[in-house]
DSSP file (Angstrom, degrees, kcal/mol; ACC not computed):
  #  RESIDUE AA STRUCTURE BP1 BP2  ACC     N-H-->O    O-->H-N    N-H-->O    O-->H-N    TCO  KAPPA ALPHA  PHI   PSI    X-CA   Y-CA   Z-CA
    1    1 A M              0   0    0      0, 0.0     2,-0.2     0, 0.0    93,-0.0   0.000 360.0 360.0 360.0 140.1   -4.2   82.0  -44.8
    2    2 A H        -     0   0    0     92,-0.1     2,-0.5     1,-0.0     0, 0.0  -0.510 360.0-139.3 -72.7 135.2   -4.5   83.2  -41.2
    3    3 A K        -     0   0    0     -2,-0.2    11,-0.1    11,-0.0    10,-0.1  -0.848  13.5-144.5 -96.9 129.7   -3.6   86.8  -40.7
    4    4 A F        -     0   0    0      9,-1.0    11,-0.1    -2,-0.5     5,-0.1  -0.590  31.4 -90.5 -89.7 155.4   -1.6   87.6  -37.5
    5    5 A P    >>  -     0   0    0      0, 0.0     3,-2.0     0, 0.0     4,-1.7  -0.251  36.3-111.0 -64.3 152.7   -2.2   90.8  -35.5
    6    6 A P  H 3> S+     0   0    0      0, 0.0     4,-2.2     0, 0.0     6,-0.1   0.804 116.1  64.2 -54.9 -31.7   -0.1   93.9  -36.5
    7    7 A A  H 34 S+     0   0    0      1,-0.2     4,-0.1     2,-0.2    -3,-0.0   0.788 108.9  41.3 -63.7 -25.0    1.7   93.6  -33.2
    8    8 A V  H <4 S+     0   0    0     -3,-2.0    -1,-0.2     2,-0.2     3,-0.1   0.879 135.7   4.8 -88.4 -42.8    3.1   90.3  -34.3
    9    9 A C  H  < S-     0   0    0     -4,-1.7     6,-0.4     1,-0.4     3,-0.2   0.354 108.9 -77.5-134.7   9.0    4.0   90.8  -37.9
   10   10 A G    ><  -     0   0    0     -4,-2.2     3,-1.0    -5,-0.3    -1,-0.4  -0.435  56.8 -63.5 115.8 169.1    3.5   94.4  -39.1
   11   11 A Q  T 3  S+     0   0    0      1,-0.2    -1,-0.2    -2,-0.1    -4,-0.1   0.814 126.7  51.0 -65.9 -33.5    0.7   96.7  -40.1
   12   12 A D  T 3  S-     0   0    0     -3,-0.2    -1,-0.2    -6,-0.1    -2,-0.1   0.608  98.0-134.8 -83.7  -8.3   -0.5   94.8  -43.1
   13   13 A G  S <  S+     0   0    0     -3,-1.0    -9,-1.0     1,-0.1    -3,-0.1   0.482  87.8  83.3  73.9   0.7   -0.8   91.5  -41.2
   14   14 A G        +     0   0    0    -11,-0.1    -1,-0.1    -5,-0.1    -4,-0.1   0.438  59.1 110.1-117.1   0.2    0.9   89.7  -44.1
   15   15 A A  S    S-     0   0    0     -6,-0.4   -11,-0.1     1,-0.1    -5,-0.0  -0.258  81.9 -82.9 -71.6 163.1    4.6   90.3  -43.4
   16   16 A R        -     0   0    0      1,-0.1    -1,-0.1     2,-0.0    -3,-0.1  -0.342  38.1-121.5 -63.1 148.0    6.9   87.5  -42.3
   17   17 A L  S    S+     0   0    0      1,-0.3    -1,-0.1    -3,-0.1    -2,-0.1   0.903 101.2   9.9 -60.8 -42.4    6.7   86.9  -38.5
   18   18 A L  S    S-     0   0    0     -9,-0.0     2,-1.5     0, 0.0    -1,-0.3  -0.731  71.5-160.2-140.5  88.8   10.4   87.5  -38.0
   19   19 A P    >   -     0   0    0      0, 0.0     3,-2.0     0, 0.0     4,-0.3  -0.528   9.4-171.3 -73.0  93.8   12.2   88.9  -41.1
   20   20 A L  G >  S+     0   0    0     -2,-1.5     3,-2.0     1,-0.3     6,-0.2   0.745  75.2  72.9 -62.8 -24.8   15.7   88.0  -40.1
   21   21 A H  G 3  S+     0   0    0      1,-0.3    -1,-0.3    -3,-0.1     0, 0.0   0.746  93.6  56.8 -63.4 -18.8   17.3   90.0  -43.0
   22   22 A R  G <  S+     0   0    0     -3,-2.0    -1,-0.3     1,-0.2    -2,-0.2   0.592 106.4  52.3 -83.2 -10.6   16.4   93.1  -41.0
   23   23 A F    X   +     0   0    0     -3,-2.0     3,-1.7    -4,-0.3    -1,-0.2  -0.666  61.0 168.8-125.9  75.2   18.3   91.8  -38.0
   24   24 A P  T 3  S+     0   0    0      0, 0.0     3,-0.3     0, 0.0    -1,-0.1   0.723  81.8  49.5 -64.1 -19.3   21.8   90.9  -39.3
   25   25 A R  T 3> S+     0   0    0      1,-0.2     4,-2.1    -3,-0.1     5,-0.2  -0.054  72.1 125.3-106.1  32.0   23.1   90.6  -35.7
   26   26 A S  H <>  +     0   0    0     -3,-1.7     4,-2.6     1,-0.2     5,-0.2   0.847  69.5  55.5 -62.9 -35.8   20.2   88.3  -34.6
   27   27 A A  H  > S+     0   0    0     -3,-0.3     4,-2.4     1,-0.2    -1,-0.2   0.925 109.3  46.9 -62.9 -43.0   22.6   85.5  -33.3
   28   28 A E  H  > S+     0   0    0      2,-0.2     4,-2.5     1,-0.2    -2,-0.2   0.884 111.2  52.4 -65.0 -37.8   24.3   88.0  -31.1
   29   29 A M  H  X S+     0   0    0     -4,-2.1     4,-2.5     2,-0.2    -2,-0.2   0.921 110.0  48.2 -62.6 -43.8   21.0   89.3  -29.9
   30   30 A L  H  X S+     0   0    0     -4,-2.6     4,-2.5     2,-0.2    -2,-0.2   0.921 112.1  48.9 -63.3 -44.6   19.8   85.8  -29.0
   31   31 A Q  H  X S+     0   0    0     -4,-2.4     4,-2.4     1,-0.2    -2,-0.2   0.910 112.3  48.6 -61.7 -42.7   23.1   85.1  -27.1
   32   32 A A  H  X S+     0   0    0     -4,-2.5     4,-2.5     2,-0.2    -2,-0.2   0.909 111.3  49.9 -65.3 -41.9   22.8   88.3  -25.2
   33   33 A D  H  X S+     0   0    0     -4,-2.5     4,-2.5     2,-0.2    -2,-0.2   0.916 111.8  48.1 -62.7 -43.2   19.2   87.6  -24.3
   34   34 A L  H  X S+     0   0    0     -4,-2.5     4,-2.8     2,-0.2    -2,-0.2   0.918 111.7  50.0 -63.4 -42.8   20.0   84.1  -23.1
   35   35 A A  H  X S+     0   0    0     -4,-2.4     4,-2.4     2,-0.2    -2,-0.2   0.914 112.7  46.5 -62.4 -43.3   23.0   85.4  -21.0
   36   36 A A  H  X S+     0   0    0     -4,-2.5     4,-2.2     2,-0.2    -1,-0.2   0.908 113.8  48.0 -65.7 -42.1   20.8   88.1  -19.4
   37   37 A A  H  X S+     0   0    0     -4,-2.5     4,-2.3    -5,-0.2    -2,-0.2   0.907 112.4  49.2 -65.5 -41.1   18.0   85.6  -18.7
   38   38 A R  H  X S+     0   0    0     -4,-2.8     4,-2.8    22,-0.3     5,-0.2   0.920 109.8  51.5 -64.2 -43.3   20.5   83.1  -17.2
   39   39 A A  H  X S+     0   0    0     -4,-2.4     4,-2.5     1,-0.2    -2,-0.2   0.917 111.8  46.8 -60.0 -43.7   22.1   85.8  -15.0
   40   40 A A  H  X S+     0   0    0     -4,-2.2     4,-1.4     2,-0.2    -1,-0.2   0.902 111.9  51.0 -64.7 -40.7   18.6   86.8  -13.7
   41   41 A W  H  < S+     0   0    0     -4,-2.3    -2,-0.2     2,-0.2    -1,-0.2   0.908 111.9  46.8 -63.3 -42.6   17.7   83.1  -13.1
   42   42 A L  H >< S+     0   0    0     -4,-2.8     3,-1.5     1,-0.2    -2,-0.2   0.909 110.2  53.2 -64.6 -41.8   21.0   82.5  -11.2
   43   43 A D  H 3< S+     0   0    0     -4,-2.5    -1,-0.2     1,-0.3    -2,-0.2   0.771 102.7  59.5 -64.4 -25.9   20.4   85.7   -9.1
   44   44 A N  T 3< S+     0   0    0     -4,-1.4    -1,-0.3    -3,-0.2    -2,-0.2   0.383  73.7 124.9 -87.1   4.9   16.9   84.5   -8.1
   45   45 A A    <   -     0   0    0     -3,-1.5     6,-0.0     1,-0.1    -3,-0.0  -0.431  56.1-146.0 -63.1 137.8   18.3   81.3   -6.5
   46   46 A K  S    S+     0   0    0     -2,-0.1    -1,-0.1     1,-0.1     3,-0.0   0.797  75.6  24.4 -79.4 -29.7   17.0   81.2   -2.9
   47   47 A T  S  > S-     0   0    0      1,-0.1     4,-2.4    -3,-0.0     5,-0.2  -0.900  79.1-113.2-133.2 160.8   20.0   79.5   -1.3
   48   48 A P  H  > S+     0   0    0      0, 0.0     4,-2.3     0, 0.0     5,-0.1   0.878 119.1  53.4 -59.8 -36.0   23.7   79.2   -2.1
   49   49 A A  H  > S+     0   0    0      2,-0.2     4,-2.3     1,-0.2     5,-0.2   0.908 109.1  48.0 -65.8 -40.9   23.2   75.5   -2.7
   50   50 A E  H  > S+     0   0    0      2,-0.2     4,-2.5     1,-0.2    -1,-0.2   0.912 110.6  51.8 -65.5 -41.0   20.4   76.2   -5.2
   51   51 A R  H  X S+     0   0    0     -4,-2.4     4,-2.5     1,-0.2    -2,-0.2   0.909 109.0  50.5 -61.2 -41.4   22.6   78.7   -6.9
   52   52 A E  H  X S+     0   0    0     -4,-2.3     4,-1.6     2,-0.2    -1,-0.2   0.921 110.3  49.4 -63.3 -43.6   25.4   76.2   -7.2
   53   53 A R  H  X S+     0   0    0     -4,-2.3     4,-0.7     1,-0.2    -2,-0.2   0.911 111.9  49.4 -60.1 -42.2   23.0   73.6   -8.7
   54   54 A R  H >< S+     0   0    0     -4,-2.5     3,-0.9     1,-0.2    -2,-0.2   0.901 106.9  54.4 -64.5 -40.8   21.8   76.2  -11.2
   55   55 A Q  H 3< S+     0   0    0     -4,-2.5    -1,-0.2     1,-0.3    -2,-0.2   0.837 106.9  52.0 -63.6 -31.5   25.3   77.1  -12.2
   56   56 A E  H 3< S+     0   0    0     -4,-1.6    -1,-0.3    -5,-0.2    -2,-0.2   0.662  97.0  91.2 -76.7 -15.9   26.0   73.5  -13.0
   57   57 A S  S << S-     0   0    0     -3,-0.9    -3,-0.0    -4,-0.7     0, 0.0  -0.372  73.8-138.9 -79.0 157.3   22.9   73.3  -15.2
   58   58 A D    >   +     0   0    0     -2,-0.1     3,-2.4     3,-0.1    -1,-0.1   0.427  56.6 137.8 -88.8  -2.2   22.8   74.0  -18.9
   59   59 A F  T 3  S-     0   0    0      1,-0.3     3,-0.1    -5,-0.2    -2,-0.1  -0.222  78.0  -1.5 -54.9 126.8   19.5   75.9  -18.5
   60   60 A L  T 3  S+     0   0    0      1,-0.3   -22,-0.3     2,-0.0     2,-0.3   0.605  95.1 139.0  67.2  17.1   19.6   79.1  -20.6
   61   61 A K    <   -     0   0    0     -3,-2.4    -1,-0.3     1,-0.1     3,-0.2  -0.670  55.7-138.5 -84.4 146.2   23.1   78.6  -21.9
   62   62 A D  S    S+     0   0    0     -2,-0.3     8,-3.1     1,-0.3     2,-0.4   0.739  97.3  30.6 -77.5 -20.3   23.7   79.4  -25.6
   63   63 A V  B    S-A   69   0A   0      6,-0.2    -1,-0.3    -5,-0.1     6,-0.2  -0.978  83.9-151.8-134.8 123.5   25.8   76.2  -25.9
   64   64 A D    >   -     0   0    0      4,-2.2     3,-1.9    -2,-0.4    -7,-0.0  -0.278  36.1 -87.7 -89.5 178.7   25.1   73.2  -23.7
   65   65 A S  T 3  S+     0   0    0      1,-0.3    -1,-0.1     2,-0.1    -8,-0.0   0.865 126.8  50.5 -55.2 -43.8   27.4   70.5  -22.3
   66   66 A P  T 3  S-     0   0    0      0, 0.0    -1,-0.3     0, 0.0    -3,-0.0   0.563 122.7-105.2 -73.9  -3.6   27.1   68.2  -25.4
   67   67 A G    <   +     0   0    0     -3,-1.9     2,-0.2     1,-0.3    -2,-0.1   0.579  66.3 153.4  95.4   9.9   27.8   71.2  -27.6
   68   68 A R        -     0   0    0      1,-0.0    -4,-2.2    -5,-0.0     2,-0.4  -0.561  35.3-139.5 -75.2 138.7   24.3   71.9  -28.9
   69   69 A V  B     -A   63   0A   0     -2,-0.2     2,-0.8    -6,-0.2    -6,-0.2  -0.821   5.5-133.0-106.0 134.5   23.9   75.6  -29.9
   70   70 A A        +     0   0    0     -8,-3.1     2,-0.2    -2,-0.4   -36,-0.1  -0.776  50.1 143.7 -82.2 113.0   20.8   77.7  -29.3
   71   71 A D     >  -     0   0    0     -2,-0.8     4,-1.8   -41,-0.0     3,-0.2  -0.790  66.8 -84.9-139.6-177.9   20.1   79.4  -32.6
   72   72 A F  H  > S+     0   0    0     -2,-0.2     4,-1.4     1,-0.2     5,-0.1   0.826 125.1  56.6 -66.3 -29.1   17.2   80.5  -34.6
   73   73 A H  H  > S+     0   0    0      2,-0.2     4,-1.5     1,-0.2    -1,-0.2   0.904 105.7  50.3 -68.5 -38.1   16.9   77.1  -36.2
   74   74 A S  H  > S+     0   0    0      1,-0.2     4,-2.0     2,-0.2    -1,-0.2   0.855 106.0  56.8 -66.7 -31.9   16.6   75.5  -32.8
   75   75 A L  H  X S+     0   0    0     -4,-1.8     4,-2.6     1,-0.2    -1,-0.2   0.852 101.5  57.3 -63.9 -32.5   13.9   78.0  -32.0
   76   76 A R  H  X S+     0   0    0     -4,-1.4     4,-1.5     2,-0.2    -1,-0.2   0.903 105.5  49.4 -63.5 -40.5   12.0   76.7  -35.0
   77   77 A H  H  X S+     0   0    0     -4,-1.5     4,-2.6     2,-0.2    -2,-0.2   0.892 110.6  50.4 -65.2 -38.5   12.1   73.2  -33.5
   78   78 A T  H  X S+     0   0    0     -4,-2.0     4,-2.6     1,-0.2    -2,-0.2   0.906 106.0  56.0 -64.0 -41.1   10.7   74.7  -30.2
   79   79 A T  H  < S+     0   0    0     -4,-2.6    -1,-0.2     1,-0.2    -2,-0.2   0.846 114.0  40.7 -60.0 -34.2    8.0   76.5  -32.2
   80   80 A G  H  X S+     0   0    0     -4,-1.5     4,-1.2    28,-0.3    -2,-0.2   0.875 116.2  48.9 -79.0 -39.3    6.9   73.1  -33.6
   81   81 A T  H  X S+     0   0    0     -4,-2.6     4,-2.9    27,-0.4     5,-0.2   0.905 103.2  56.9 -72.3 -43.6    7.3   71.1  -30.4
   82   82 A L  H  X S+     0   0    0     -4,-2.6     4,-1.5     1,-0.2    -1,-0.2   0.932 110.9  40.5 -61.8 -50.5    5.5   73.3  -27.9
   83   83 A P  H  4>S+     0   0    0      0, 0.0     5,-2.7     0, 0.0     4,-0.2   0.903 116.2  51.8 -64.5 -37.0    2.1   73.4  -29.7
   84   84 A A  H ><5S+     0   0    0     -4,-1.2     3,-1.5     1,-0.2    -2,-0.2   0.919 108.6  50.7 -63.2 -42.1    2.4   69.7  -30.6
   85   85 A A  H 3<5S+     0   0    0     -4,-2.9    -1,-0.2     1,-0.3    -3,-0.2   0.799 106.3  56.4 -64.8 -28.2    3.1   68.8  -26.9
   86   86 A A  T 3<5S-     0   0    0     -4,-1.5    -1,-0.3    -5,-0.2    -2,-0.2   0.459 124.3-105.6 -82.3  -0.7    0.0   70.8  -26.0
   87   87 A G  T < 5S+     0   0    0     -3,-1.5    -3,-0.2    -4,-0.2     3,-0.1   0.646  93.5 105.4  89.3  15.3   -2.1   68.6  -28.2
   88   88 A V    >>< +     0   0    0     -5,-2.7     4,-1.4    -6,-0.2     3,-1.0  -0.550  30.3 159.1-125.9  67.9   -2.6   71.2  -31.1
   89   89 A P  H 3> S+     0   0    0      0, 0.0     4,-2.3     0, 0.0    -5,-0.2   0.788  72.9  61.7 -62.7 -27.5   -0.3   70.0  -33.9
   90   90 A R  H 3> S+     0   0    0      2,-0.2     4,-2.3     1,-0.2     5,-0.1   0.814 100.4  54.3 -70.4 -27.2   -2.3   71.9  -36.5
   91   91 A V  H <> S+     0   0    0     -3,-1.0     4,-2.9     2,-0.2     5,-0.2   0.913 107.7  50.1 -67.3 -42.6   -1.4   75.1  -34.7
   92   92 A A  H  X S+     0   0    0     -4,-1.4     4,-2.1     1,-0.2    -2,-0.2   0.930 110.4  50.4 -59.5 -44.6    2.3   74.2  -35.0
   93   93 A Q  H  X>S+     0   0    0     -4,-2.3     5,-2.1     1,-0.2     4,-0.6   0.925 112.7  46.4 -58.6 -46.0    1.7   73.5  -38.7
   94   94 A S  H ><5S+     0   0    0     -4,-2.3     3,-1.0     1,-0.2    -2,-0.2   0.925 111.7  49.8 -64.9 -46.1    0.1   76.9  -39.2
   95   95 A L  H 3<5S+     0   0    0     -4,-2.9    -1,-0.2     1,-0.3    -2,-0.2   0.853 114.4  45.4 -61.0 -34.6    2.7   78.8  -37.2
   96   96 A M  H 3<5S-     0   0    0     -4,-2.1    -1,-0.3    -5,-0.2    -2,-0.2   0.498 107.1-128.0 -90.2  -3.3    5.5   77.2  -39.2
   97   97 A R  T <<5 +     0   0    0     -3,-1.0     2,-0.2    -4,-0.6    -3,-0.2   0.851  50.1 161.7  61.8  36.9    3.7   77.7  -42.5
   98   98 A H      < -     0   0    0     -5,-2.1    -1,-0.2    -6,-0.2     3,-0.1  -0.594  45.3-135.4 -88.8 152.4    4.0   74.1  -43.5
   99   99 A S  S    S+     0   0    0     -2,-0.2     2,-0.3     1,-0.1    -1,-0.1   0.776  88.6  27.7 -75.8 -27.2    1.9   72.5  -46.2
  100  100 A T     >  -     0   0    0      1,-0.1     4,-1.3    -7,-0.1     3,-0.2  -0.973  67.6-133.9-136.3 151.0    1.2   69.4  -44.2
  101  101 A V  H  > S+     0   0    0     -2,-0.3     4,-2.9     1,-0.2     5,-0.2   0.802 107.3  64.6 -68.8 -28.1    1.0   68.5  -40.5
  102  102 A A  H  > S+     0   0    0      1,-0.2     4,-2.8     2,-0.2     5,-0.3   0.899  98.9  52.4 -62.2 -40.4    3.1   65.5  -41.3
  103  103 A L  H  >>S+     0   0    0      2,-0.2     4,-1.9     1,-0.2     5,-0.5   0.938 112.9  44.5 -59.8 -47.0    6.0   67.7  -42.3
  104  104 A T  H  X5S+     0   0    0     -4,-1.3     4,-2.1     1,-0.2     5,-0.3   0.946 117.4  43.7 -62.6 -49.6    5.8   69.6  -39.0
  105  105 A M  H  <5S+     0   0    0     -4,-2.9     4,-0.5     1,-0.2    -2,-0.2   0.870 117.1  44.7 -68.2 -37.3    5.4   66.5  -36.8
  106  106 A N  H  <5S+     0   0    0     -4,-2.8    -1,-0.2    -5,-0.2    -2,-0.2   0.828 128.3  21.2 -78.6 -31.7    8.1   64.4  -38.5
  107  107 A L  H  <5S+     0   0    0     -4,-1.9    -3,-0.2    -5,-0.3    -2,-0.2   0.760 128.0  34.5-108.4 -29.6   10.8   67.1  -38.8
  108  108 A Y  S  <<S+     0   0    0     -4,-2.1   -27,-0.4    -5,-0.5     2,-0.4   0.322  97.3  77.3-119.4   8.7   10.2   69.8  -36.2
  109  109 A T        -     0   0    0     -4,-0.5   -31,-0.1    -5,-0.3   -28,-0.1  -0.930  50.2-174.3-121.1 149.1    8.7   68.2  -33.2
  110  110 A H        -     0   0    0     -2,-0.4     2,-0.1   -33,-0.2   -25,-0.1  -1.000  25.2-119.1-140.0 135.4   10.4   66.3  -30.5
  111  111 A P        -     0   0    0      0, 0.0     2,-0.2     0, 0.0   -30,-0.0  -0.462  26.8-124.9 -73.3 146.9    8.9   64.4  -27.5
  112  112 A Y     >  -     0   0    0     -2,-0.1     4,-2.2     1,-0.1     3,-0.2  -0.627  21.0-118.6 -83.9 150.9    9.9   65.5  -24.0
  113  113 A A  H  > S+     0   0    0     -2,-0.2     4,-2.4     1,-0.2     5,-0.2   0.873 116.8  54.5 -57.4 -37.5   11.4   62.8  -21.8
  114  114 A E  H  > S+     0   0    0      2,-0.2     4,-2.5     1,-0.2    -1,-0.2   0.887 106.4  51.3 -65.1 -37.8    8.5   63.3  -19.4
  115  115 A Q  H  > S+     0   0    0     -3,-0.2     4,-2.6     2,-0.2    -2,-0.2   0.927 109.9  49.2 -64.0 -44.1    6.0   62.8  -22.2
  116  116 A E  H  X S+     0   0    0     -4,-2.2     4,-2.5     1,-0.2     5,-0.2   0.927 112.0  48.3 -61.6 -44.4    7.7   59.5  -23.1
  117  117 A A  H  X S+     0   0    0     -4,-2.4     4,-2.3     1,-0.2    -1,-0.2   0.904 111.6  50.5 -62.9 -41.6    7.6   58.3  -19.5
  118  118 A D  H  X S+     0   0    0     -4,-2.5     4,-1.0     2,-0.2    -2,-0.2   0.923 111.6  47.6 -61.5 -44.7    4.0   59.3  -19.2
  119  119 A E  H >< S+     0   0    0     -4,-2.6     3,-0.6     1,-0.2     4,-0.5   0.903 111.8  48.9 -66.2 -41.2    3.0   57.4  -22.3
  120  120 A V  H >< S+     0   0    0     -4,-2.5     3,-1.3     1,-0.2    -1,-0.2   0.895 107.6  56.9 -64.0 -38.1    5.0   54.3  -21.3
  121  121 A G  H 3< S+     0   0    0     -4,-2.3    -1,-0.2     1,-0.3    -2,-0.2   0.742 100.9  58.2 -63.6 -23.3    3.2   54.5  -17.9
  122  122 A R  T << S+     0   0    0     -4,-1.0    -1,-0.3    -3,-0.6    -2,-0.2   0.595  82.3 106.4 -82.5 -11.8   -0.1   54.3  -19.6
  123  123 A L  S <  S-     0   0    0     -3,-1.3    -3,-0.0    -4,-0.5     3,-0.0  -0.350  81.1-102.5 -65.6 148.7    0.7   51.0  -21.3
  124  124 A P        -     0   0    0      0, 0.0     2,-1.2     0, 0.0    -1,-0.1  -0.304  35.8-100.1 -68.5 157.8   -1.1   48.0  -19.8
  125  125 A D    >>  -     0   0    0      1,-0.2     3,-1.8    -3,-0.1     4,-0.6  -0.688  36.1-164.6 -77.7 100.2    0.7   45.7  -17.4
  126  126 A F  T 34 S+     0   0    0     -2,-1.2     3,-0.5     1,-0.3    -1,-0.2   0.747  83.0  65.1 -64.3 -23.4    1.4   42.9  -19.9
  127  127 A A  T 34 S+     0   0    0      1,-0.2    -1,-0.3    -3,-0.1    -2,-0.1   0.749 105.1  45.6 -69.1 -22.1    2.2   40.5  -17.1
  128  128 A R  T <4 S+     0   0    0     -3,-1.8     2,-0.4     2,-0.1    -1,-0.2   0.528  85.8 105.8 -98.6  -7.8   -1.4   40.7  -16.0
  129  129 A I     <  -     0   0    0     -4,-0.6     2,-0.3    -3,-0.5    -3,-0.0  -0.608  68.3-134.9 -76.6 126.2   -3.0   40.3  -19.4
  130  130 A E        -     0   0    0     -2,-0.4     2,-0.1     1,-0.1    -2,-0.1  -0.604  19.2-116.0 -82.9 140.5   -4.5   36.9  -19.8
  131  131 A S        -     0   0    0     21,-0.5    -1,-0.1    -2,-0.3     5,-0.0  -0.407  13.0-129.7 -71.2 149.1   -4.0   35.1  -23.0
  132  132 A K  S    S+     0   0    0     -2,-0.1     2,-0.4     2,-0.0    -1,-0.1   0.781  98.2  59.7 -69.6 -26.4   -7.0   34.3  -25.2
  133  133 A T  S    S-     0   0    0      1,-0.1    -2,-0.2    19,-0.0     3,-0.1  -0.827  82.9-137.9-101.8 144.8   -5.7   30.7  -25.3
  134  134 A R  S    S+     0   0    0     -2,-0.4     2,-0.4     1,-0.2    -1,-0.1   0.842  85.7  15.7 -69.2 -33.2   -5.3   28.7  -22.1
  135  135 A R        -     0   0    0     -3,-0.0     2,-0.4     2,-0.0    -1,-0.2  -0.999  62.4-172.1-146.7 137.5   -2.1   27.2  -23.1
  136  136 A A  E     -B  151   0B   0     15,-2.0    15,-1.6    -2,-0.4     2,-0.5  -0.970  12.0-148.6-128.8 146.5    0.6   27.9  -25.7
  137  137 A E  E     -B  150   0B   0     -2,-0.4     2,-0.5    13,-0.2    13,-0.2  -0.951   9.6-165.9-117.7 135.9    3.6   25.9  -26.6
  138  138 A V  E     -B  149   0B   0     11,-2.1    11,-2.1    -2,-0.5     2,-0.6  -0.970  11.4-146.0-121.7 131.4    6.7   27.4  -27.9
  139  139 A T  E     -B  148   0B   0     -2,-0.5     2,-0.5     9,-0.2     9,-0.2  -0.868  16.1-167.1 -97.8 123.8    9.5   25.4  -29.5
  140  140 A V  E     -B  147   0B   0      7,-2.1     7,-2.2    -2,-0.6     2,-0.7  -0.943  12.3-146.9-113.1 124.6   12.9   26.8  -28.7
  141  141 A L  E     +B  146   0B   0     -2,-0.5     2,-0.4     5,-0.2     5,-0.2  -0.822  29.8 164.9 -90.8 117.3   15.9   25.6  -30.7
  142  142 A H  E >   -B  145   0B   0      3,-2.2     3,-2.3    -2,-0.7    -2,-0.1  -0.974  66.8 -18.0-138.8 120.9   18.9   25.6  -28.5
  143  143 A S  T 3  S-     0   0    0     -2,-0.4     3,-0.1     1,-0.3    -1,-0.1   0.823 124.7 -57.1  54.2  34.8   22.2   23.8  -29.2
  144  144 A G  T 3  S+     0   0    0      1,-0.3     2,-0.3     0, 0.0    -1,-0.3   0.463 114.7 114.1  80.3   0.3   20.4   21.7  -31.8
  145  145 A L  E <   -B  142   0B   0     -3,-2.3    -3,-2.2     2,-0.0     2,-0.7  -0.812  66.1-129.0-104.7 145.6   17.8   20.3  -29.4
  146  146 A N  E     -B  141   0B   0     -2,-0.3     2,-0.6    -5,-0.2    -5,-0.2  -0.837  26.2-172.8 -89.7 115.3   14.1   21.0  -29.4
  147  147 A I  E     -B  140   0B   0     -7,-2.2    -7,-2.1    -2,-0.7     2,-0.6  -0.952  10.8-151.6-109.8 121.0   13.1   22.2  -26.0
  148  148 A R  E     -B  139   0B   0     -2,-0.6     2,-0.5    -9,-0.2    -9,-0.2  -0.824  12.9-172.2 -97.0 123.1    9.3   22.5  -25.6
  149  149 A T  E     -B  138   0B   0    -11,-2.1   -11,-2.1    -2,-0.6     2,-0.4  -0.959   4.5-161.0-116.5 130.0    8.2   25.1  -23.0
  150  150 A A  E     +B  137   0B   0     -2,-0.5     2,-0.3   -13,-0.2   -13,-0.2  -0.877  14.2 169.6-109.9 141.8    4.6   25.4  -22.0
  151  151 A F  E      B  136   0B   0    -15,-1.6   -15,-2.0    -2,-0.4    -2,-0.0  -0.980 360.0 360.0-145.5 158.0    3.1   28.5  -20.3
  152  152 A S              0   0    0     -2,-0.3   -21,-0.5   -17,-0.2    -1,-0.1   0.380 360.0 360.0-108.8 360.0   -0.3   29.7  -19.5
């Protein structure tokens, strides 16, 4: 097992990364941190229009428009998603202390919309791919009639 530095998990290097039982008010701490970060982000808007756009955003809110809550479990999903998105899924597995990378990837990682768009953009242009056969015939049953359509 990998030992983390004392600054991360304690002097013996073997303690849990974040022993939540020592922080009974951790949810309130997380909410306060998000509120402070959001306030600073809003204050750093360069123009009134930018500030208004930011205020309409869900960024750094503890509860977003659809009602999703930022809590420690959602942070666990972030811990899995960020290393996986960076191309190092085994790091995500190690950080999350999972027995298999499949567990981490299947349950705790989520693709970003930008990643999905990038991957779809990498697909070949199927309209330009030439068929291995010069001609194919497809039989379509429509209203009880056989209509034969040929395409190249």
